[in-house]
N, C-alpha and C positions, 0 to 999 in steps of 0.2 A: 311505263315499263312493264305492266301487267301483261299486254300481249307478247312482248319479248320472253318473260318468264314462263307463259304458257307455252310458247313456242319452242323454248328450250325443254321443258319438262316433257311435252309429248314427243320430241325428237329423241330424246334421252331413253325415253321408255321404249321407243321402235328400236333404237339401236341395241339396247340392252336386252331385249327379248330375243335377239338374233346372234347373241353372244359377241358382238362388235365385229362380226365377220360378215362378208358380203363380197360382191364383184367390184370390179375396177375398169376404168376405160382401156387400160393396157394389159388385161390379163387374158387376151385371147389365145396367146400361146399355151396356156394352160390347158387348152381344149384337148381332151384325150383322142378326139377324133383326129385332130391335126398332128399330135404326136405320133400317131399309129403309121403315118405316111413318110414316104422320103422327102417331101417338102420340109420337113422340119430342119433338115441340113442345108436349106436354101436360104442366103440373105433375103433375097427379093422376095421369096415366098413368105418368109416371116414377117417382113415390112409390111407386105400387103395385106396379110391376115389380120394383123395387129390394127392396121388403119381401117380395114373393113368393119372389125367389130367397135372400135371406138367411133366410127362416122354413122353406123346404121341407125335408121330411125325406129327400129325395134330392137329388142335384146335378142341376140342370137345364141346365147350362151348354153340355155337349156338343150337346143338340138345339137350343139357342139360339143356337149359334155364337159362344160367348163364349170369345175366345182366352186361354190363360195369359200373364201378363204380369209384369214386374218392377216392384216398387213400391218409391219412394224411402224411404218410412218403414221398410219390410221391411228394405232394403239397410242403412240406418243401424242398426237392431237387430241384424241379422248382423254388421256391423262392429264393434258394441260387445260381442257375444258374444266374437269373434275377440280384440278388444282385452283383454279379460278374461282369456282362456286365455293370451295372450302375457304379461301380466303375472304370472300364476301359474307358467307353466312356462318362459318365455322361449323358446317354440316358435310357429310360426304366423306369423311377421312378413309372409311374402310373401302368405298368403291374407288377412291384415288389411289389407294395402296394396291388394290387388286389390279388395277391397270398398270401400274409401275412394276408390279411383281411380273405381270405378263410380258412386259417391256423388257425386263431384265432376262427374263427366260428365252426371249427371241433373240438374245446377242449371238453374233458370229465371233467367237473367241479367236484372239489373235495371239502373237507372241509378246513377251515382256509387259503383260498387263494390258495389252491393247483390247479395245471392245468395239464393235461395229455393228451396223444393222443394215440390212438389205430389203429388196423386195421380194414378195413371195409368188413371182412369175418371171419367167425368161422376158428380157426386154431388148427388143431391136430398135435401134434408132439408125439415123443416117449415118452417124459417125462411128459407132461401135456396138458391139453385141454384148449383154451382160447376162450370162445365165441365171437362173434363180438362185437366190442365196449370195449373190456376189456381194460383198461389203462395198457401201455406196455412201457419199458424201451426205446426200440430202436427207434420208432417214436416220444417219447417224447424227446429223446435226440437230434435228428436231428431237430424237431421243434426248441428247444432251441438254436441249432446253427444258425438256420435262424434268429431267434428273437434277438440274440445276435448281429449278423452282421448287421440286420437292425437298432438296437438301435444305433450301431456306424455310420452307413452310413447316417441316417435321424435325429440323435440327438432326438430320439421320445422315451418319457418315457413310453408309452404305451406297446412298444415291450419288453422293459425291465422288466417292472411288469410281463408280461406274462411269460417270461424266469424265473424270480424268482420264479413265481407259479410252474413252473417245478421242481425246486429245492425242493420246500416243497414237491410235490409228492415223489421224489426220497428219501428224508430224512425221511418222515413220514409214507408213504405207502407201500414202497418196503420193503420185508423182508432182513434181513441182514443174509444169509446163512452161512456165516462164518465171524467172526469177532474177532479181537485182539487188543491190545493197539494200535499198528502201522499198521494195515492192516483191511481191510473189503472188503466183496464181496456182491454185491446188486442182489437180483433175478431178474428175467425177468418181473414177474408181481406180483401183490400183492397175486396171488394164489397159487404160487409155491415157492419152495425153490432150484431152480436149481442154479448151479454155472457155468454160461456161460462167458468166459472171455471177450469177445469184447463187449458183453452187459454190464456188470458191469463197464467195462472201459468207455464205452459211457457215463454212469452216472457219472463217475468220471469228464469226460471232460466238461459235462454240468455244474456241481458245479464250476470247475475251471474257466470257461469262465465267468460264472455270477459274481463269487466273485472278479475276476481281475477287473471288472467294477464297483462293488458296494463296494469294500474295505473290504470285511467280510472275515476275516482270517479263520474263521472256515469253510466256504466253501473250501478254498484252502486246509487247513490241511486235510479234509475228502477226497478230490479228490486225495492227496498224498497218503493217505491209500489205496485207490481203486486202485492205480497205484502200490504200492508195492505189494498187493496181487497177481496181474497178473504178475509183473516182477519177482516175487520169484516162480512162477510156470513156467517159461520159461525152455524149455528142453534144454540139453547139446548142441544140435546142433544149438540152436538159434531159434527154431520155438515153435510155441504154439498150443497146442490142442484146439479144439473148447470149451470143457468145462472139469470140473474136474472129471465127472463120467466116469465109464469105458466104456460105449457106446458111449462116445463123444470124443474119442480120436484121431479122424482125424484131419488133418490139410488142409485148402483149401486157395486158393488165396484171395477171397475178405474178408474173415474174418480176415486173417492175415493183409491186408491193413488197414482194420478197427482198429485194435489193434494198429499198427504203427501210423495211423493218430491220434488218441485219445491221444496215449503216446506223440507224438510230441506237441500236443495242450495243454495238461495239463502242460508240461515241459516250454512251452512258456509263458501260464499265470502265472506258479508259481515263474518264476524267477531263479536266478543263482542257487539256493541251488538244486532246482528241476532238473535242468539241469545237473547239476553235479552227482546227484544221479541216474538218469536213462539214462544216455547218453549211457553207456556200453550196456545195454540191448537194446537200440533202434538200435545201430550199428549192434549188433549180429543178431537180428531180421531182419533188413533190408538186410543183407548181406545172410542169408538163404533164404529169399523171393526173392531177386532179382537173386539169383543163381539157384534156383530150380523151380520157379514158371513161367518162361518165356523161350521159344525158343530164339535162336540168332535172328531171324528176328522179334521178338515181339510178336509172338503168345502167348496169355495169357492161361496158363495151369490150369484148374480147381483144380486138385491135384497135388501135387509136382512129383509123379511117373507116370504119365498118362498125354499126351497131350489132350486127350478129355475127355469132351467137351470143346471146345472154347467158351466162355460165355461172351457177351457183358457187363454184370453186373461186371465180373472180371475187364474188360478193365476200366469202369468207376470209380470203387473203387481204382483200382492202379494208374490211372493218378490223381485222386484227391489226394492219398497219396504222390506220387511223386513230385507234385508241393508242397506239406506241407513239403516235407523232402529236397527241393532243396538247402537250406542254409547249411545243415550238410552233405549231401550226395553228392558229387561233381559231380556224374553222372546221377542223378536223372532226370533231365530235358531231357537229352539224351535218355534215356529209355522211358520216357513218350512219346517223339515224335515216338519211334520206335513202340510201342505198339498201339498208335494210327494210325500210317500208315497202319499197319497190320489190324486193325479193320475195318477202311475205306474201304480197298479192299476187306475184306472177309466177313464182318457181316453187311454191309450197303445196303439197297435197292437203288440203284443209282437214280431210277425214283422217288420214293416217299418221299426218305430222311429219313425214320425211320430205326432201328437197328433190325436185326434178334436177336432172343433169344440165339440159340446155333448151333454151328458147331459140329456134331458127326462125328464118323469114315465113315459112310455111307450115311449121308444125314444132311441136315440143316433144323433145325426148325425156320421157318420163322415167328411165332407169335409175334407180336409186343406189348409185355407187357409193359405197360404205367409206372409202378413203377419200376419194376425190370429192365428194360433196357432203355428205353426213358429218364426217370428222370436222371438216373446216368450218361448217355451219354451226356446230355445236361449240366449237373453240370461239368463234367469231360472237355467238350469242353469249357465252358465258364472259368474255371479257367485256361486253358492252354493259352486262348486267352488272358486273363487278364494279365498274368506274360509277355507275349510276348509285349502288347501294352503298359504296364507301363514300361518295358524295353526301348521300342523305345522312349518314352518321356523322360525317364532319360538321354538317349544318346543325345538327342536335347538340 
């Protein structure tokens, strides 16, 4: 574990020196050049510009005047990493609290105590456009995860209150794009009606995690309904599509990892009944993911049918999921170590300590995206180290 600890410390130092701020694969619309043109009002132009920045083999942000920024989801992931190291070593409380304070400061305040978080860039997808600062379920759910863990670690009510505010946003502001007596699907933002499986399940995870702390059975019941919606749309081979629409039919590594992680956390929060109800779906999903999204040496495939690109974001999400599943899937930690070894060898800058974006067939994109890559790898390394160090203490 010494290599992992060194990788964590060098990565943390690199991110800390930059104030936890940087670029993102999807921040192209922050370009002052693009925003000065009429193209900013065109859906097609926004989508093309975003994809060009995401796919370019070199970083186009300096000539396009895209500033580095701080991302709320990235801050939540950095806070989760710091909390993991605090639980493992007892050190680093001040840094964890500083990151949590930054997360609280980034809240988008809503009515009736609701709190939400969004992205620091305009985002144009195929389904809808979300202007910068739009409250969004994914960063909100990761903020809630960090705040719940902080409430447990520090016994501080302010973190739990903020996490409960995220539940108010989920229940009161998100659209329910599909709803029945025993299932529910939450929208991505208050602006759309998309049915994205991992996003809705992240909402369910937030409700379940907070409900387990506050004793609110209604939150747990709603989380179970969100889990049922996703579980019932699992494919026969065990996989999940990205979403319910026809153009959302692909499956990829990290969104599958998100589904598995959130489902496992909902099951843990909900107790025996939820564990019994969803265990078979979790097992089938895990087996498809484990067998189809990784090569034998740990190479994390982006899609199940193509080894390229290998993306450090997939590694980070995978290791977090594998640590989460270690109690129910006996090979999970072995697989986590295999994936980490491959990533350290092939996607890490050995001199500066950060991780590259992607390895493609003929080249590697070395852009050090802060939220997409560095935050996820810090979280992954911290979680694997925590399990190792807690295990050593138990053995002593």
